[in-house]
N, C-alpha and C positions, 0 to 999 in steps of 0.2 A: 503493499500499499503506499508506503514512503516513497519507493522509488518511482511508482507511477506518479505521485504528487510533484517528486522532484522534475519529472520530465514533463509533466505537463506545465509547471511552471517556466521552465528554461526553454521549452517548445514556444511558450506565449511570448519570450523575448525575442525569439526568432521571427513570429509571426508579425512581430512591428515591421518587420522587413526592411530591406534597404531600397529607398527610393531612389528617383533619378539624382544624379550627382548635382550639387550645387551648393553656394553658401561657403563661409569660411570654415576652414576645419577646426572641430571643437577638440576637446582635450578632457579625459575621465582619467583621474588619479586613481587608482586601484591598488590596494595592499593585496597581498599574495594570498589565495586560498589554500595553500599548502600543497597542492597537486598541480604539478608542472603542466599537464595538459590542460586542466581547467583553466589555468592564468594564460595559455595560448589562446583559448576560445575565447576568453573576454578580451584579450588583445585583439584578435581578429573582428570581434563585435566593435570594439571601440573603432578601429580602422574603418570599418562599414559606415559606422555612425558618422565618421568625418566626413563621409561623402554626401550625406543628406543634407537635402534645402535646410536652412537654419531655423525655419519655422517648425520642423520636426524632430531636428536633431535633439532637442533638449529633452522630451519624452523617451526617447531611445536610450540615451545615455542614463537616465533614472532607472530605466529597466535592466540596462548594465550592470549597475550598482546593486539592483536588488538581487539580481541573478549570481553576483559574486557572492553576496551575503549568505546566500542559500547554498551555494557550494562550498562556501567555508564552513558553514554550521553542519552540512551533510559529512563532511570530511572530520570535523571535530566528534560528532556523534558516534559516528563509526569508530573512530579511534578509541572514544571512551566506552561504548558499548561491546565492542567486539575484543578478541584476543587471538594472538597466533595467526594460523592461516585464515582464520574467518576476517580477520582485519585486514590483512595482505589482499584477500580475493575481493573487498569490498572497496580497496583503492584502486586495485585494477580496475574492478569493474566502472568505478567512477571517472578513472581517468580514460577508458575506452568510450563511455557516455561522453564526455566534454570532447574527445576526439572527433566522434562522430557528428554532434553539433557544429563543430568548428568546420569540418569538411562541408556539412550543409549550407551553412553561411557562405563558404568560398564558392559554391555551386551556383548560386544566385548571381543572375548577371551583373547587376550594379555593385555588387561586392567582390566578385569573382577574380580569378587568377590571372 
């Protein structure tokens, strides 16, 4: 259930989408989530947000901050609740989810490779 909730929230940030390029580049300062792949996902989202028109960029950047907080909370909760192999497996699963979301962002035409 928690995994589904995390996925729903994070895909929601992706659903904000990357519109047509325009406006000045924004900057979202984010602390690390503790998971490199998730930090990379957030950097990808930040780069995409910088391509948005100024009028939509602010809400997109807010969603990125929320996603960062959720990813960090998920990583910390797994670290506190799980031990040994279960903790390692949860961290690998979270990293894989972040990698998949990052790839999905890059597949969007406006954000793409």
